[in-house]
DOKEMI-249770 format. One record per residue: x, y, z of N, C-alpha, C in turn. Coordinates in steps of 0.1 Angstrom, whole numbers, plus 5000, padded with zeros to 4 digits. Layout:
DOKEMI-249770
+------+------+------+-------+-------+-------+------+------+------+
| n.c1 | n.c2 | n.c3 | ca.c1 | ca.c2 | ca.c3 | c.c1 | c.c2 | c.c3 |
+------+------+------+-------+-------+-------+------+------+------+
|    X |    Y |    Z |     X |     Y |     Z |    X |    Y |    Z |
...
+------+------+------+-------+-------+-------+------+------+------+
//
This chain:
DOKEMI-249770
+------+------+------+-------+-------+-------+------+------+------+
| n.c1 | n.c2 | n.c3 | ca.c1 | ca.c2 | ca.c3 | c.c1 | c.c2 | c.c3 |
+------+------+------+-------+-------+-------+------+------+------+
| 8771 | 7858 | 2175 |  8760 |  7855 |  2184 | 8755 | 7877 | 2193 |
| 8747 | 7872 | 2190 |  8736 |  7886 |  2196 | 8731 | 7883 | 2210 |
| 8732 | 7896 | 2215 |  8720 |  7894 |  2225 | 8709 | 7900 | 2223 |
| 8698 | 7886 | 2234 |  8688 |  7891 |  2225 | 8678 | 7890 | 2241 |
| 8667 | 7904 | 2244 |  8662 |  7913 |  2259 | 8646 | 7901 | 2252 |
| 8641 | 7896 | 2268 |  8631 |  7893 |  2266 | 8625 | 7896 | 2279 |
| 8610 | 7895 | 2283 |  8603 |  7894 |  2292 | 8595 | 7882 | 2297 |
| 8598 | 7879 | 2306 |  8583 |  7868 |  2307 | 8572 | 7873 | 2315 |
| 8564 | 7862 | 2313 |  8546 |  7873 |  2306 | 8540 | 7868 | 2322 |
| 8548 | 7859 | 2327 |  8542 |  7849 |  2336 | 8549 | 7859 | 2349 |
| 8562 | 7861 | 2356 |  8561 |  7864 |  2361 | 8571 | 7886 | 2363 |
| 8571 | 7887 | 2353 |  8582 |  7898 |  2345 | 8593 | 7905 | 2352 |
| 8602 | 7890 | 2348 |  8611 |  7893 |  2347 | 8619 | 7899 | 2335 |
| 8625 | 7907 | 2332 |  8636 |  7909 |  2320 | 8643 | 7903 | 2320 |
| 8652 | 7899 | 2306 |  8669 |  7886 |  2308 | 8670 | 7892 | 2296 |
| 8685 | 7892 | 2298 |  8691 |  7890 |  2283 | 8698 | 7873 | 2282 |
| 8700 | 7874 | 2272 |  8709 |  7861 |  2271 | 8715 | 7858 | 2254 |
| 8726 | 7852 | 2252 |  8732 |  7853 |  2240 | 8727 | 7847 | 2238 |
| 8724 | 7841 | 2220 |  8711 |  7831 |  2217 | 8725 | 7830 | 2203 |
| 8723 | 7820 | 2194 |  8723 |  7816 |  2178 | 8709 | 7827 | 2171 |
| 8719 | 7832 | 2162 |  8700 |  7840 |  2153 | 8693 | 7832 | 2149 |
| 8689 | 7818 | 2143 |  8677 |  7811 |  2138 | 8672 | 7804 | 2163 |
| 8674 | 7804 | 2168 |  8670 |  7807 |  2175 | 8657 | 7811 | 2177 |
| 8643 | 7805 | 2182 |  8631 |  7816 |  2192 | 8624 | 7817 | 2202 |
| 8615 | 7824 | 2204 |  8612 |  7821 |  2213 | 8606 | 7810 | 2221 |
| 8600 | 7800 | 2217 |  8597 |  7785 |  2220 | 8607 | 7780 | 2219 |
| 8621 | 7784 | 2218 |  8624 |  7776 |  2226 | 8638 | 7786 | 2242 |
| 8631 | 7795 | 2242 |  8638 |  7799 |  2259 | 8631 | 7800 | 2266 |
| 8629 | 7794 | 2276 |  8622 |  7802 |  2293 | 8630 | 7809 | 2302 |
| 8619 | 7816 | 2304 |  8631 |  7824 |  2317 | 8638 | 7818 | 2330 |
| 8648 | 7823 | 2331 |  8655 |  7812 |  2336 | 8649 | 7823 | 2351 |
| 8635 | 7830 | 2357 |  8637 |  7831 |  2367 | 8625 | 7825 | 2375 |
| 8617 | 7815 | 2367 |  8607 |  7807 |  2368 | 8599 | 7795 | 2359 |
| 8610 | 7799 | 2349 |  8618 |  7782 |  2342 | 8603 | 7785 | 2333 |
| 8592 | 7798 | 2328 |  8584 |  7798 |  2323 | 8581 | 7797 | 2309 |
| 8573 | 7793 | 2297 |  8580 |  7794 |  2284 | 8574 | 7807 | 2278 |
| 8566 | 7814 | 2284 |  8555 |  7819 |  2285 | 8560 | 7835 | 2286 |
| 8566 | 7835 | 2269 |  8581 |  7851 |  2274 | 8577 | 7856 | 2259 |
| 8586 | 7868 | 2257 |  8589 |  7879 |  2249 | 8596 | 7885 | 2243 |
| 8598 | 7885 | 2231 |  8613 |  7892 |  2227 | 8609 | 7906 | 2228 |
| 8624 | 7911 | 2236 |  8619 |  7928 |  2236 | 8629 | 7937 | 2221 |
| 8619 | 7946 | 2217 |  8634 |  7958 |  2208 | 8640 | 7962 | 2218 |
| 8651 | 7961 | 2216 |  8669 |  7970 |  2220 | 8670 | 7979 | 2212 |
| 8679 | 7985 | 2218 |  8686 |  7999 |  2209 | 8703 | 7990 | 2210 |
| 8711 | 7990 | 2203 |  8715 |  7988 |  2191 | 8735 | 8000 | 2194 |
| 8745 | 7994 | 2195 |  8752 |  8006 |  2196 | 8765 | 7997 | 2186 |
| 8772 | 8004 | 2182 |  8778 |  7999 |  2172 | 8790 | 8009 | 2169 |
| 8804 | 8004 | 2162 |  8820 |  8013 |  2166 | 8824 | 8015 | 2152 |
| 8827 | 8033 | 2151 |  8830 |  8038 |  2143 | 8845 | 8032 | 2140 |
| 8850 | 8028 | 2142 |  8864 |  8028 |  2144 | 8873 | 8039 | 2145 |
| 8871 | 8047 | 2149 |  8878 |  8059 |  2155 | 8881 | 8056 | 2170 |
| 8894 | 8065 | 2170 |  8896 |  8063 |  2182 | 8887 | 8073 | 2191 |
| 8884 | 8084 | 2183 |  8881 |  8097 |  2192 | 8860 | 8096 | 2195 |
| 8856 | 8089 | 2185 |  8839 |  8084 |  2190 | 8848 | 8067 | 2191 |
| 8845 | 8057 | 2198 |  8844 |  8046 |  2203 | 8834 | 8038 | 2198 |
| 8822 | 8042 | 2204 |  8808 |  8038 |  2197 | 8798 | 8053 | 2196 |
| 8786 | 8041 | 2186 |  8778 |  8056 |  2183 | 8768 | 8043 | 2183 |
| 8754 | 8051 | 2195 |  8742 |  8048 |  2195 | 8729 | 8050 | 2185 |
| 8721 | 8041 | 2183 |  8710 |  8047 |  2174 | 8705 | 8053 | 2184 |
| 8702 | 8064 | 2174 |  8692 |  8083 |  2183 | 8681 | 8076 | 2182 |
| 8672 | 8085 | 2188 |  8654 |  8076 |  2196 | 8653 | 8079 | 2189 |
| 8652 | 8089 | 2181 |  8640 |  8089 |  2167 | 8647 | 8082 | 2152 |
| 8648 | 8074 | 2157 |  8655 |  8062 |  2144 | 8662 | 8060 | 2129 |
| 8657 | 8060 | 2121 |  8669 |  8064 |  2114 | 8659 | 8073 | 2100 |
| 8662 | 8079 | 2092 |  8654 |  8092 |  2089 | 8667 | 8091 | 2072 |
| 8658 | 8092 | 2061 |  8675 |  8088 |  2047 | 8658 | 8089 | 2034 |
| 8665 | 8097 | 2023 |  8660 |  8090 |  2013 | 8655 | 8075 | 2004 |
| 8648 | 8073 | 1997 |  8652 |  8062 |  1997 | 8657 | 8060 | 1981 |
+------+------+------+-------+-------+-------+------+------+------+
//
């Protein structure tokens, strides 16, 4: 299950939730004020390379580049 990040549009609280991939914003409420007026944030991610020397690699701030 992925961890999704949200921001409450009422109290401006930012929070993370471990949710099923099929969950939507409509099924989520702010844990601080219980408002359903929230938006999903775009966050960076990290992945393991399987190498002992390089335990984890994060996405560069420039994003992906490559040929089609």
